[in-house]
CHARMM internal coordinates of N, CA and C (Angstrom, degrees):
IC EDIT
DIST 1 N 1 CA 1.5060
DIST 1 CA 1 C 1.4907
ANGL 1 N 1 CA 1 C 110.28
DIST 1 C 2 N 1.2485
ANGL 1 CA 1 C 2 N 117.94
DIHE 1 N 1 CA 1 C 2 N 141.15
DIST 2 N 2 CA 1.5431
ANGL 1 C 2 N 2 CA 124.49
DIHE 1 CA 1 C 2 N 2 CA -179.58
DIST 2 CA 2 C 1.6114
ANGL 2 N 2 CA 2 C 103.59
DIHE 1 C 2 N 2 CA 2 C -108.94
DIST 2 C 3 N 1.3813
ANGL 2 CA 2 C 3 N 111.88
DIHE 2 N 2 CA 2 C 3 N 151.58
DIST 3 N 3 CA 1.3724
ANGL 2 C 3 N 3 CA 114.56
DIHE 2 CA 2 C 3 N 3 CA 179.71
DIST 3 CA 3 C 1.4839
ANGL 3 N 3 CA 3 C 104.96
DIHE 2 C 3 N 3 CA 3 C -132.66
DIST 3 C 4 N 1.1728
ANGL 3 CA 3 C 4 N 127.26
DIHE 3 N 3 CA 3 C 4 N 131.50
DIST 4 N 4 CA 1.5023
ANGL 3 C 4 N 4 CA 137.27
DIHE 3 CA 3 C 4 N 4 CA 169.89
DIST 4 CA 4 C 1.5577
ANGL 4 N 4 CA 4 C 110.52
DIHE 3 C 4 N 4 CA 4 C -111.76
DIST 4 C 5 N 1.3447
ANGL 4 CA 4 C 5 N 109.87
DIHE 4 N 4 CA 4 C 5 N 126.95
DIST 5 N 5 CA 1.5062
ANGL 4 C 5 N 5 CA 116.90
DIHE 4 CA 4 C 5 N 5 CA -177.35
DIST 5 CA 5 C 1.4642
ANGL 5 N 5 CA 5 C 107.73
DIHE 4 C 5 N 5 CA 5 C -103.61
DIST 5 C 6 N 1.4383
ANGL 5 CA 5 C 6 N 114.38
DIHE 5 N 5 CA 5 C 6 N 134.04
DIST 6 N 6 CA 1.4976
ANGL 5 C 6 N 6 CA 118.84
DIHE 5 CA 5 C 6 N 6 CA 176.34
DIST 6 CA 6 C 1.6127
ANGL 6 N 6 CA 6 C 107.95
DIHE 5 C 6 N 6 CA 6 C -75.69
DIST 6 C 7 N 1.2988
ANGL 6 CA 6 C 7 N 115.25
DIHE 6 N 6 CA 6 C 7 N 135.17
DIST 7 N 7 CA 1.3970
ANGL 6 C 7 N 7 CA 121.87
DIHE 6 CA 6 C 7 N 7 CA 175.74
DIST 7 CA 7 C 1.5282
ANGL 7 N 7 CA 7 C 110.03
DIHE 6 C 7 N 7 CA 7 C -139.49
DIST 7 C 8 N 1.3064
ANGL 7 CA 7 C 8 N 116.87
DIHE 7 N 7 CA 7 C 8 N 162.10
DIST 8 N 8 CA 1.4255
ANGL 7 C 8 N 8 CA 122.66
DIHE 7 CA 7 C 8 N 8 CA 178.60
DIST 8 CA 8 C 1.5200
ANGL 8 N 8 CA 8 C 108.68
DIHE 7 C 8 N 8 CA 8 C -110.15
DIST 8 C 9 N 1.2789
ANGL 8 CA 8 C 9 N 111.36
DIHE 8 N 8 CA 8 C 9 N 134.74
DIST 9 N 9 CA 1.4952
ANGL 8 C 9 N 9 CA 119.66
DIHE 8 CA 8 C 9 N 9 CA -178.47
DIST 9 CA 9 C 1.5903
ANGL 9 N 9 CA 9 C 108.70
DIHE 8 C 9 N 9 CA 9 C -74.74
DIST 9 C 10 N 1.3838
ANGL 9 CA 9 C 10 N 118.13
DIHE 9 N 9 CA 9 C 10 N 124.74
DIST 10 N 10 CA 1.3273
ANGL 9 C 10 N 10 CA 120.61
DIHE 9 CA 9 C 10 N 10 CA 176.39
DIST 10 CA 10 C 1.6453
ANGL 10 N 10 CA 10 C 115.60
DIHE 9 C 10 N 10 CA 10 C -102.88
DIST 10 C 11 N 1.3315
ANGL 10 CA 10 C 11 N 110.68
DIHE 10 N 10 CA 10 C 11 N -27.25
DIST 11 N 11 CA 1.3789
ANGL 10 C 11 N 11 CA 116.47
DIHE 10 CA 10 C 11 N 11 CA -174.11
DIST 11 CA 11 C 1.4746
ANGL 11 N 11 CA 11 C 107.35
DIHE 10 C 11 N 11 CA 11 C -152.40
DIST 11 C 12 N 1.4250
ANGL 11 CA 11 C 12 N 125.55
DIHE 11 N 11 CA 11 C 12 N 144.03
DIST 12 N 12 CA 1.3609
ANGL 11 C 12 N 12 CA 128.28
DIHE 11 CA 11 C 12 N 12 CA 175.63
DIST 12 CA 12 C 1.5956
ANGL 12 N 12 CA 12 C 107.66
DIHE 11 C 12 N 12 CA 12 C -127.43
DIST 12 C 13 N 1.4564
ANGL 12 CA 12 C 13 N 111.42
DIHE 12 N 12 CA 12 C 13 N 138.81
DIST 13 N 13 CA 1.4316
ANGL 12 C 13 N 13 CA 116.40
DIHE 12 CA 12 C 13 N 13 CA 174.46
DIST 13 CA 13 C 1.5970
ANGL 13 N 13 CA 13 C 101.91
DIHE 12 C 13 N 13 CA 13 C -146.19
DIST 13 C 14 N 1.2902
ANGL 13 CA 13 C 14 N 108.02
DIHE 13 N 13 CA 13 C 14 N 98.38
DIST 14 N 14 CA 1.5467
ANGL 13 C 14 N 14 CA 117.68
DIHE 13 CA 13 C 14 N 14 CA 177.45
DIST 14 CA 14 C 1.5200
ANGL 14 N 14 CA 14 C 105.39
DIHE 13 C 14 N 14 CA 14 C 71.92
DIST 14 C 15 N 1.3719
ANGL 14 CA 14 C 15 N 109.35
DIHE 14 N 14 CA 14 C 15 N -119.69
DIST 15 N 15 CA 1.5193
ANGL 14 C 15 N 15 CA 117.12
DIHE 14 CA 14 C 15 N 15 CA -178.69
DIST 15 CA 15 C 1.5187
ANGL 15 N 15 CA 15 C 108.26
DIHE 14 C 15 N 15 CA 15 C -100.77
DIST 15 C 16 N 1.2877
ANGL 15 CA 15 C 16 N 121.46
DIHE 15 N 15 CA 15 C 16 N 10.89
DIST 16 N 16 CA 1.4571
ANGL 15 C 16 N 16 CA 122.78
DIHE 15 CA 15 C 16 N 16 CA -179.34
DIST 16 CA 16 C 1.5977
ANGL 16 N 16 CA 16 C 102.31
DIHE 15 C 16 N 16 CA 16 C -113.08
DIST 16 C 17 N 1.2919
ANGL 16 CA 16 C 17 N 107.83
DIHE 16 N 16 CA 16 C 17 N 154.47
DIST 17 N 17 CA 1.5270
ANGL 16 C 17 N 17 CA 114.31
DIHE 16 CA 16 C 17 N 17 CA 174.58
DIST 17 CA 17 C 1.3387
ANGL 17 N 17 CA 17 C 111.66
DIHE 16 C 17 N 17 CA 17 C -150.14
DIST 17 C 18 N 1.3789
ANGL 17 CA 17 C 18 N 122.86
DIHE 17 N 17 CA 17 C 18 N 157.47
DIST 18 N 18 CA 1.4582
ANGL 17 C 18 N 18 CA 126.20
DIHE 17 CA 17 C 18 N 18 CA 172.68
DIST 18 CA 18 C 1.6206
ANGL 18 N 18 CA 18 C 103.47
DIHE 17 C 18 N 18 CA 18 C -102.28
DIST 18 C 19 N 1.3313
ANGL 18 CA 18 C 19 N 110.64
DIHE 18 N 18 CA 18 C 19 N 136.62
DIST 19 N 19 CA 1.4363
ANGL 18 C 19 N 19 CA 116.45
DIHE 18 CA 18 C 19 N 19 CA -174.33
DIST 19 CA 19 C 1.6326
ANGL 19 N 19 CA 19 C 105.40
DIHE 18 C 19 N 19 CA 19 C -126.73
DIST 19 C 20 N 1.3876
ANGL 19 CA 19 C 20 N 115.25
DIHE 19 N 19 CA 19 C 20 N 156.57
DIST 20 N 20 CA 1.4426
ANGL 19 C 20 N 20 CA 118.60
DIHE 19 CA 19 C 20 N 20 CA 178.72
DIST 20 CA 20 C 1.4887
ANGL 20 N 20 CA 20 C 105.66
DIHE 19 C 20 N 20 CA 20 C -135.47
DIST 20 C 21 N 1.2564
ANGL 20 CA 20 C 21 N 113.62
DIHE 20 N 20 CA 20 C 21 N 146.40
DIST 21 N 21 CA 1.5802
ANGL 20 C 21 N 21 CA 121.36
DIHE 20 CA 20 C 21 N 21 CA 170.76
DIST 21 CA 21 C 1.6024
ANGL 21 N 21 CA 21 C 102.85
DIHE 20 C 21 N 21 CA 21 C -157.15
DIST 21 C 22 N 1.3156
ANGL 21 CA 21 C 22 N 114.51
DIHE 21 N 21 CA 21 C 22 N 130.03
DIST 22 N 22 CA 1.4851
ANGL 21 C 22 N 22 CA 120.22
DIHE 21 CA 21 C 22 N 22 CA 175.63
DIST 22 CA 22 C 1.4827
ANGL 22 N 22 CA 22 C 113.26
DIHE 21 C 22 N 22 CA 22 C 46.43
DIST 22 C 23 N 1.3384
ANGL 22 CA 22 C 23 N 115.57
DIHE 22 N 22 CA 22 C 23 N 39.16
DIST 23 N 23 CA 1.4890
ANGL 22 C 23 N 23 CA 121.31
DIHE 22 CA 22 C 23 N 23 CA 175.18
DIST 23 CA 23 C 1.4898
ANGL 23 N 23 CA 23 C 116.71
DIHE 22 C 23 N 23 CA 23 C 80.70
DIST 23 C 24 N 1.3738
ANGL 23 CA 23 C 24 N 113.48
DIHE 23 N 23 CA 23 C 24 N 1.18
DIST 24 N 24 CA 1.5353
ANGL 23 C 24 N 24 CA 113.65
DIHE 23 CA 23 C 24 N 24 CA 175.84
DIST 24 CA 24 C 1.5068
ANGL 24 N 24 CA 24 C 108.68
DIHE 23 C 24 N 24 CA 24 C -105.25
DIST 24 C 25 N 1.2411
ANGL 24 CA 24 C 25 N 115.01
DIHE 24 N 24 CA 24 C 25 N 138.72
DIST 25 N 25 CA 1.4818
ANGL 24 C 25 N 25 CA 122.37
DIHE 24 CA 24 C 25 N 25 CA -177.80
DIST 25 CA 25 C 1.5020
ANGL 25 N 25 CA 25 C 107.13
DIHE 24 C 25 N 25 CA 25 C -108.23
DIST 25 C 26 N 1.2685
ANGL 25 CA 25 C 26 N 119.49
DIHE 25 N 25 CA 25 C 26 N 142.76
DIST 26 N 26 CA 1.4921
ANGL 25 C 26 N 26 CA 128.28
DIHE 25 CA 25 C 26 N 26 CA 174.24
DIST 26 CA 26 C 1.5132
ANGL 26 N 26 CA 26 C 114.03
DIHE 25 C 26 N 26 CA 26 C -139.93
DIST 26 C 27 N 1.3229
ANGL 26 CA 26 C 27 N 111.48
DIHE 26 N 26 CA 26 C 27 N 148.28
DIST 27 N 27 CA 1.5662
ANGL 26 C 27 N 27 CA 115.01
DIHE 26 CA 26 C 27 N 27 CA 173.88
DIST 27 CA 27 C 1.5380
ANGL 27 N 27 CA 27 C 99.62
DIHE 26 C 27 N 27 CA 27 C -92.57
DIST 27 C 28 N 1.3976
ANGL 27 CA 27 C 28 N 112.02
DIHE 27 N 27 CA 27 C 28 N 137.54
DIST 28 N 28 CA 1.4466
ANGL 27 C 28 N 28 CA 122.74
DIHE 27 CA 27 C 28 N 28 CA -173.80
DIST 28 CA 28 C 1.5849
ANGL 28 N 28 CA 28 C 109.79
DIHE 27 C 28 N 28 CA 28 C -138.50
DIST 28 C 29 N 1.2855
ANGL 28 CA 28 C 29 N 111.88
DIHE 28 N 28 CA 28 C 29 N 136.97
DIST 29 N 29 CA 1.4953
ANGL 28 C 29 N 29 CA 116.59
DIHE 28 CA 28 C 29 N 29 CA 179.80
DIST 29 CA 29 C 1.6098
ANGL 29 N 29 CA 29 C 109.83
DIHE 28 C 29 N 29 CA 29 C -83.82
DIST 29 C 30 N 1.3589
ANGL 29 CA 29 C 30 N 112.93
DIHE 29 N 29 CA 29 C 30 N 133.19
DIST 30 N 30 CA 1.3648
ANGL 29 C 30 N 30 CA 116.51
DIHE 29 CA 29 C 30 N 30 CA 175.45
DIST 30 CA 30 C 1.5104
ANGL 30 N 30 CA 30 C 115.32
DIHE 29 C 30 N 30 CA 30 C -96.17
DIST 30 C 31 N 1.3111
ANGL 30 CA 30 C 31 N 113.83
DIHE 30 N 30 CA 30 C 31 N 13.89
DIST 31 N 31 CA 1.4574
ANGL 30 C 31 N 31 CA 121.21
DIHE 30 CA 30 C 31 N 31 CA -167.67
DIST 31 CA 31 C 1.5596
ANGL 31 N 31 CA 31 C 111.51
DIHE 30 C 31 N 31 CA 31 C -61.32
DIST 31 C 32 N 1.2898
ANGL 31 CA 31 C 32 N 116.65
DIHE 31 N 31 CA 31 C 32 N -39.69
DIST 32 N 32 CA 1.4880
ANGL 31 C 32 N 32 CA 120.11
DIHE 31 CA 31 C 32 N 32 CA 172.09
DIST 32 CA 32 C 1.4429
ANGL 32 N 32 CA 32 C 121.10
DIHE 31 C 32 N 32 CA 32 C -67.90
DIST 32 C 33 N 1.3167
ANGL 32 CA 32 C 33 N 111.86
DIHE 32 N 32 CA 32 C 33 N -9.25
DIST 33 N 33 CA 1.4849
ANGL 32 C 33 N 33 CA 120.27
DIHE 32 CA 32 C 33 N 33 CA -179.41
DIST 33 CA 33 C 1.4857
ANGL 33 N 33 CA 33 C 109.34
DIHE 32 C 33 N 33 CA 33 C -112.99
DIST 33 C 34 N 1.2106
ANGL 33 CA 33 C 34 N 121.42
DIHE 33 N 33 CA 33 C 34 N 21.32
DIST 34 N 34 CA 1.5501
ANGL 33 C 34 N 34 CA 123.72
DIHE 33 CA 33 C 34 N 34 CA -167.71
DIST 34 CA 34 C 1.5145
ANGL 34 N 34 CA 34 C 111.70
DIHE 33 C 34 N 34 CA 34 C -69.23
DIST 34 C 35 N 1.2603
ANGL 34 CA 34 C 35 N 120.21
DIHE 34 N 34 CA 34 C 35 N -20.39
DIST 35 N 35 CA 1.4296
ANGL 34 C 35 N 35 CA 123.35
DIHE 34 CA 34 C 35 N 35 CA 169.38
DIST 35 CA 35 C 1.4897
ANGL 35 N 35 CA 35 C 119.30
DIHE 34 C 35 N 35 CA 35 C -95.35
DIST 35 C 36 N 1.3375
ANGL 35 CA 35 C 36 N 116.55
DIHE 35 N 35 CA 35 C 36 N 12.71
DIST 36 N 36 CA 1.4404
ANGL 35 C 36 N 36 CA 125.53
DIHE 35 CA 35 C 36 N 36 CA 179.46
DIST 36 CA 36 C 1.5844
ANGL 36 N 36 CA 36 C 107.87
DIHE 35 C 36 N 36 CA 36 C -115.91
DIST 36 C 37 N 1.2681
ANGL 36 CA 36 C 37 N 114.43
DIHE 36 N 36 CA 36 C 37 N 138.15
DIST 37 N 37 CA 1.5650
ANGL 36 C 37 N 37 CA 118.63
DIHE 36 CA 36 C 37 N 37 CA 174.75
DIST 37 CA 37 C 1.4084
ANGL 37 N 37 CA 37 C 108.98
DIHE 36 C 37 N 37 CA 37 C -76.71
DIST 37 C 38 N 1.3545
ANGL 37 CA 37 C 38 N 118.70
DIHE 37 N 37 CA 37 C 38 N 117.68
DIST 38 N 38 CA 1.4071
ANGL 37 C 38 N 38 CA 124.28
DIHE 37 CA 37 C 38 N 38 CA 175.45
DIST 38 CA 38 C 1.5399
ANGL 38 N 38 CA 38 C 105.94
DIHE 37 C 38 N 38 CA 38 C -130.59
DIST 38 C 39 N 1.3893
ANGL 38 CA 38 C 39 N 113.05
DIHE 38 N 38 CA 38 C 39 N 145.31
DIST 39 N 39 CA 1.5202
ANGL 38 C 39 N 39 CA 118.13
DIHE 38 CA 38 C 39 N 39 CA 179.61
DIST 39 CA 39 C 1.3980
ANGL 39 N 39 CA 39 C 105.91
DIHE 38 C 39 N 39 CA 39 C -145.63
DIST 39 C 40 N 1.4252
ANGL 39 CA 39 C 40 N 119.05
DIHE 39 N 39 CA 39 C 40 N 162.06
DIST 40 N 40 CA 1.5040
ANGL 39 C 40 N 40 CA 121.52
DIHE 39 CA 39 C 40 N 40 CA 172.15
DIST 40 CA 40 C 1.4974
ANGL 40 N 40 CA 40 C 110.12
DIHE 39 C 40 N 40 CA 40 C -51.12
DIST 40 C 41 N 1.3453
ANGL 40 CA 40 C 41 N 110.36
DIHE 40 N 40 CA 40 C 41 N 134.73
DIST 41 N 41 CA 1.5456
ANGL 40 C 41 N 41 CA 118.93
DIHE 40 CA 40 C 41 N 41 CA -179.03
DIST 41 CA 41 C 1.5668
ANGL 41 N 41 CA 41 C 110.36
DIHE 40 C 41 N 41 CA 41 C 107.15
DIST 41 C 42 N 1.2708
ANGL 41 CA 41 C 42 N 120.27
DIHE 41 N 41 CA 41 C 42 N -24.93
DIST 42 N 42 CA 1.4151
ANGL 41 C 42 N 42 CA 125.76
DIHE 41 CA 41 C 42 N 42 CA 167.38
DIST 42 CA 42 C 1.3689
ANGL 42 N 42 CA 42 C 119.92
DIHE 41 C 42 N 42 CA 42 C -64.74
DIST 42 C 43 N 1.2848
ANGL 42 CA 42 C 43 N 117.59
DIHE 42 N 42 CA 42 C 43 N 149.36
DIST 43 N 43 CA 1.4532
ANGL 42 C 43 N 43 CA 125.57
DIHE 42 CA 42 C 43 N 43 CA 178.38
DIST 43 CA 43 C 1.5178
ANGL 43 N 43 CA 43 C 108.24
DIHE 42 C 43 N 43 CA 43 C -106.79
DIST 43 C 44 N 1.4063
ANGL 43 CA 43 C 44 N 109.57
DIHE 43 N 43 CA 43 C 44 N 142.91
DIST 44 N 44 CA 1.5574
ANGL 43 C 44 N 44 CA 115.10
DIHE 43 CA 43 C 44 N 44 CA 178.85
DIST 44 CA 44 C 1.4953
ANGL 44 N 44 CA 44 C 103.91
DIHE 43 C 44 N 44 CA 44 C -141.17
DIST 44 C 45 N 1.3802
ANGL 44 CA 44 C 45 N 113.42
DIHE 44 N 44 CA 44 C 45 N 160.76
DIST 45 N 45 CA 1.4059
ANGL 44 C 45 N 45 CA 119.85
DIHE 44 CA 44 C 45 N 45 CA 168.15
DIST 45 CA 45 C 1.5092
ANGL 45 N 45 CA 45 C 107.89
DIHE 44 C 45 N 45 CA 45 C -91.87
DIST 45 C 46 N 1.3589
ANGL 45 CA 45 C 46 N 119.62
DIHE 45 N 45 CA 45 C 46 N 139.43
DIST 46 N 46 CA 1.4258
ANGL 45 C 46 N 46 CA 128.26
DIHE 45 CA 45 C 46 N 46 CA -178.12
DIST 46 CA 46 C 1.4093
ANGL 46 N 46 CA 46 C 113.26
DIHE 45 C 46 N 46 CA 46 C -125.36
DIST 46 C 47 N 1.4967
ANGL 46 CA 46 C 47 N 110.84
DIHE 46 N 46 CA 46 C 47 N 119.78
DIST 47 N 47 CA 1.4446
ANGL 46 C 47 N 47 CA 118.30
DIHE 46 CA 46 C 47 N 47 CA 179.17
DIST 47 CA 47 C 1.4761
ANGL 47 N 47 CA 47 C 106.06
DIHE 46 C 47 N 47 CA 47 C -126.67
DIST 47 C 48 N 1.3152
ANGL 47 CA 47 C 48 N 113.02
DIHE 47 N 47 CA 47 C 48 N 124.49
DIST 48 N 48 CA 1.5204
ANGL 47 C 48 N 48 CA 126.83
DIHE 47 CA 47 C 48 N 48 CA 178.71
DIST 48 CA 48 C 1.5105
ANGL 48 N 48 CA 48 C 108.87
DIHE 47 C 48 N 48 CA 48 C 49.07
DIST 48 C 49 N 1.2237
ANGL 48 CA 48 C 49 N 128.93
DIHE 48 N 48 CA 48 C 49 N 38.82
DIST 49 N 49 CA 1.3580
ANGL 48 C 49 N 49 CA 133.35
DIHE 48 CA 48 C 49 N 49 CA 172.19
DIST 49 CA 49 C 1.4961
ANGL 49 N 49 CA 49 C 113.33
DIHE 48 C 49 N 49 CA 49 C 90.52
DIST 49 C 50 N 1.3757
ANGL 49 CA 49 C 50 N 119.29
DIHE 49 N 49 CA 49 C 50 N 11.66
DIST 50 N 50 CA 1.4043
ANGL 49 C 50 N 50 CA 122.16
DIHE 49 CA 49 C 50 N 50 CA 174.28
DIST 50 CA 50 C 1.4380
ANGL 50 N 50 CA 50 C 111.72
DIHE 49 C 50 N 50 CA 50 C -121.22
DIST 50 C 51 N 1.3230
ANGL 50 CA 50 C 51 N 116.56
DIHE 50 N 50 CA 50 C 51 N 137.24
DIST 51 N 51 CA 1.6210
ANGL 50 C 51 N 51 CA 120.12
DIHE 50 CA 50 C 51 N 51 CA 170.05
DIST 51 CA 51 C 1.5174
ANGL 51 N 51 CA 51 C 108.84
DIHE 50 C 51 N 51 CA 51 C -76.22
DIST 51 C 52 N 1.2923
ANGL 51 CA 51 C 52 N 110.74
DIHE 51 N 51 CA 51 C 52 N 114.77
DIST 52 N 52 CA 1.5173
ANGL 51 C 52 N 52 CA 119.61
DIHE 51 CA 51 C 52 N 52 CA 175.74
DIST 52 CA 52 C 1.4523
ANGL 52 N 52 CA 52 C 124.54
DIHE 51 C 52 N 52 CA 52 C -85.49
DIST 52 C 53 N 1.4686
ANGL 52 CA 52 C 53 N 112.60
DIHE 52 N 52 CA 52 C 53 N -28.15
DIST 53 N 53 CA 1.3104
ANGL 52 C 53 N 53 CA 117.64
DIHE 52 CA 52 C 53 N 53 CA -171.90
DIST 53 CA 53 C 1.6120
ANGL 53 N 53 CA 53 C 107.07
DIHE 52 C 53 N 53 CA 53 C -161.45
DIST 53 C 54 N 1.2920
ANGL 53 CA 53 C 54 N 119.95
DIHE 53 N 53 CA 53 C 54 N 143.95
DIST 54 N 54 CA 1.3745
ANGL 53 C 54 N 54 CA 122.75
DIHE 53 CA 53 C 54 N 54 CA 170.36
DIST 54 CA 54 C 1.4481
ANGL 54 N 54 CA 54 C 109.63
DIHE 53 C 54 N 54 CA 54 C -89.15
DIST 54 C 55 N 1.3508
ANGL 54 CA 54 C 55 N 119.75
DIHE 54 N 54 CA 54 C 55 N 134.31
DIST 55 N 55 CA 1.4604
ANGL 54 C 55 N 55 CA 125.09
DIHE 54 CA 54 C 55 N 55 CA 178.28
DIST 55 CA 55 C 1.5446
ANGL 55 N 55 CA 55 C 114.29
DIHE 54 C 55 N 55 CA 55 C -130.44
DIST 55 C 56 N 1.3076
ANGL 55 CA 55 C 56 N 114.21
DIHE 55 N 55 CA 55 C 56 N 162.52
DIST 56 N 56 CA 1.5346
ANGL 55 C 56 N 56 CA 117.55
DIHE 55 CA 55 C 56 N 56 CA -177.74
DIST 56 CA 56 C 1.5313
ANGL 56 N 56 CA 56 C 107.46
DIHE 55 C 56 N 56 CA 56 C -73.35
DIST 56 C 57 N 1.3789
ANGL 56 CA 56 C 57 N 113.49
DIHE 56 N 56 CA 56 C 57 N 160.92
DIST 57 N 57 CA 1.4870
ANGL 56 C 57 N 57 CA 117.95
DIHE 56 CA 56 C 57 N 57 CA 177.45
DIST 57 CA 57 C 1.4291
ANGL 57 N 57 CA 57 C 106.09
DIHE 56 C 57 N 57 CA 57 C -68.38
DIST 57 C 58 N 1.3458
ANGL 57 CA 57 C 58 N 127.39
DIHE 57 N 57 CA 57 C 58 N -28.41
DIST 58 N 58 CA 1.4105
ANGL 57 C 58 N 58 CA 126.24
DIHE 57 CA 57 C 58 N 58 CA 174.83
DIST 58 CA 58 C 1.5390
ANGL 58 N 58 CA 58 C 117.49
DIHE 57 C 58 N 58 CA 58 C -64.17
DIST 58 C 59 N 1.4137
ANGL 58 CA 58 C 59 N 106.25
DIHE 58 N 58 CA 58 C 59 N -37.69
DIST 59 N 59 CA 1.6017
ANGL 58 C 59 N 59 CA 114.24
DIHE 58 CA 58 C 59 N 59 CA -178.04
DIST 59 CA 59 C 1.5050
ANGL 59 N 59 CA 59 C 109.08
DIHE 58 C 59 N 59 CA 59 C -71.44
DIST 59 C 60 N 1.3999
ANGL 59 CA 59 C 60 N 111.11
DIHE 59 N 59 CA 59 C 60 N -30.75
DIST 60 N 60 CA 1.5643
ANGL 59 C 60 N 60 CA 116.05
DIHE 59 CA 59 C 60 N 60 CA -172.04
DIST 60 CA 60 C 1.6827
ANGL 60 N 60 CA 60 C 101.64
DIHE 59 C 60 N 60 CA 60 C -79.21
DIST 60 C 61 N 1.3418
ANGL 60 CA 60 C 61 N 118.57
DIHE 60 N 60 CA 60 C 61 N -40.11
DIST 61 N 61 CA 1.4138
ANGL 60 C 61 N 61 CA 120.91
DIHE 60 CA 60 C 61 N 61 CA 173.18
DIST 61 CA 61 C 1.5544
ANGL 61 N 61 CA 61 C 114.31
DIHE 60 C 61 N 61 CA 61 C -59.01
DIST 61 C 62 N 1.2460
ANGL 61 CA 61 C 62 N 116.11
DIHE 61 N 61 CA 61 C 62 N -46.35
DIST 62 N 62 CA 1.5086
ANGL 61 C 62 N 62 CA 122.23
DIHE 61 CA 61 C 62 N 62 CA 176.13
DIST 62 CA 62 C 1.4884
ANGL 62 N 62 CA 62 C 115.04
DIHE 61 C 62 N 62 CA 62 C -57.13
DIST 62 C 63 N 1.4208
ANGL 62 CA 62 C 63 N 114.62
DIHE 62 N 62 CA 62 C 63 N -43.47
DIST 63 N 63 CA 1.4823
ANGL 62 C 63 N 63 CA 120.44
DIHE 62 CA 62 C 63 N 63 CA 174.12
DIST 63 CA 63 C 1.4762
ANGL 63 N 63 CA 63 C 113.26
DIHE 62 C 63 N 63 CA 63 C -59.16
DIST 63 C 64 N 1.3588
ANGL 63 CA 63 C 64 N 118.41
DIHE 63 N 63 CA 63 C 64 N -48.30
DIST 64 N 64 CA 1.4074
ANGL 63 C 64 N 64 CA 120.60
DIHE 63 CA 63 C 64 N 64 CA -179.20
DIST 64 CA 64 C 1.4760
ANGL 64 N 64 CA 64 C 110.70
DIHE 63 C 64 N 64 CA 64 C -68.35
DIST 64 C 65 N 1.3128
ANGL 64 CA 64 C 65 N 122.07
DIHE 64 N 64 CA 64 C 65 N -31.92
DIST 65 N 65 CA 1.5008
ANGL 64 C 65 N 65 CA 121.39
DIHE 64 CA 64 C 65 N 65 CA 178.26
DIST 65 CA 65 C 1.4745
ANGL 65 N 65 CA 65 C 106.22
DIHE 64 C 65 N 65 CA 65 C -66.10
DIST 65 C 66 N 1.3751
ANGL 65 CA 65 C 66 N 117.15
DIHE 65 N 65 CA 65 C 66 N -41.44
DIST 66 N 66 CA 1.5915
ANGL 65 C 66 N 66 CA 116.51
DIHE 65 CA 65 C 66 N 66 CA 179.33
DIST 66 CA 66 C 1.5555
ANGL 66 N 66 CA 66 C 111.62
DIHE 65 C 66 N 66 CA 66 C -66.55
DIST 66 C 67 N 1.3862
ANGL 66 CA 66 C 67 N 118.66
DIHE 66 N 66 CA 66 C 67 N -40.86
DIST 67 N 67 CA 1.4239
ANGL 66 C 67 N 67 CA 124.82
DIHE 66 CA 66 C 67 N 67 CA 175.82
DIST 67 CA 67 C 1.5282
ANGL 67 N 67 CA 67 C 110.57
DIHE 66 C 67 N 67 CA 67 C -56.03
DIST 67 C 68 N 1.3292
ANGL 67 CA 67 C 68 N 118.32
DIHE 67 N 67 CA 67 C 68 N -49.59
DIST 68 N 68 CA 1.4761
ANGL 67 C 68 N 68 CA 124.20
DIHE 67 CA 67 C 68 N 68 CA 174.69
DIST 68 CA 68 C 1.5099
ANGL 68 N 68 CA 68 C 116.72
DIHE 67 C 68 N 68 CA 68 C -57.86
DIST 68 C 69 N 1.3144
ANGL 68 CA 68 C 69 N 111.76
DIHE 68 N 68 CA 68 C 69 N -37.12
DIST 69 N 69 CA 1.5780
ANGL 68 C 69 N 69 CA 117.24
DIHE 68 CA 68 C 69 N 69 CA -179.70
DIST 69 CA 69 C 1.4854
ANGL 69 N 69 CA 69 C 109.09
DIHE 68 C 69 N 69 CA 69 C -76.07
DIST 69 C 70 N 1.3083
ANGL 69 CA 69 C 70 N 121.42
DIHE 69 N 69 CA 69 C 70 N -36.20
DIST 70 N 70 CA 1.4989
ANGL 69 C 70 N 70 CA 122.96
DIHE 69 CA 69 C 70 N 70 CA 175.46
DIST 70 CA 70 C 1.5541
ANGL 70 N 70 CA 70 C 104.92
DIHE 69 C 70 N 70 CA 70 C -66.00
DIST 70 C 71 N 1.3169
ANGL 70 CA 70 C 71 N 122.32
DIHE 70 N 70 CA 70 C 71 N -48.49
DIST 71 N 71 CA 1.4962
ANGL 70 C 71 N 71 CA 120.48
DIHE 70 CA 70 C 71 N 71 CA -174.80
DIST 71 CA 71 C 1.4613
ANGL 71 N 71 CA 71 C 113.03
DIHE 70 C 71 N 71 CA 71 C -64.91
DIST 71 C 72 N 1.3976
ANGL 71 CA 71 C 72 N 114.34
DIHE 71 N 71 CA 71 C 72 N -31.59
DIST 72 N 72 CA 1.4926
ANGL 71 C 72 N 72 CA 122.43
DIHE 71 CA 71 C 72 N 72 CA -178.64
DIST 72 CA 72 C 1.5982
ANGL 72 N 72 CA 72 C 107.76
DIHE 71 C 72 N 72 CA 72 C -70.92
DIST 72 C 73 N 1.2584
ANGL 72 CA 72 C 73 N 114.95
DIHE 72 N 72 CA 72 C 73 N -34.82
DIST 73 N 73 CA 1.4631
ANGL 72 C 73 N 73 CA 121.17
DIHE 72 CA 72 C 73 N 73 CA -177.57
DIST 73 CA 73 C 1.5484
ANGL 73 N 73 CA 73 C 111.82
DIHE 72 C 73 N 73 CA 73 C -75.11
DIST 73 C 74 N 1.2887
ANGL 73 CA 73 C 74 N 115.49
DIHE 73 N 73 CA 73 C 74 N -19.11
DIST 74 N 74 CA 1.5024
ANGL 73 C 74 N 74 CA 120.58
DIHE 73 CA 73 C 74 N 74 CA 179.73
DIST 74 CA 74 C 1.5249
ANGL 74 N 74 CA 74 C 113.35
DIHE 73 C 74 N 74 CA 74 C -93.77
DIST 74 C 75 N 1.3839
ANGL 74 CA 74 C 75 N 113.58
DIHE 74 N 74 CA 74 C 75 N -3.75
DIST 75 N 75 CA 1.5029
ANGL 74 C 75 N 75 CA 119.35
DIHE 74 CA 74 C 75 N 75 CA -177.36
DIST 75 CA 75 C 1.6072
ANGL 75 N 75 CA 75 C 106.18
DIHE 74 C 75 N 75 CA 75 C -84.15
END
COOR INIT
IC SEED 1 N 1 CA 1 C
IC BUILD
C-alpha cells in the first residue's frame, strides 16, 4: 500500500519546492507536475519526495482530519 501526504507549498525554486504540513517542512520535487501550474499556497500530495497531484485546500484538510482520526483511534 502507498501513502501520499497532503502538504502546502511554501516556496518554489525551479522543479524543487519547500512544503509544510503539521509544522514539518520537506523539500519536494515538482518534476512530475511540470505541466501543472503550481504556486506557493497550493496543496499537493507528496509520495516519497515527489509531488504527484495538486489538490484543493479542502481535500488536504479532509485527509489530515481522517489521518488524525485514525491515529486517535489507535491510542
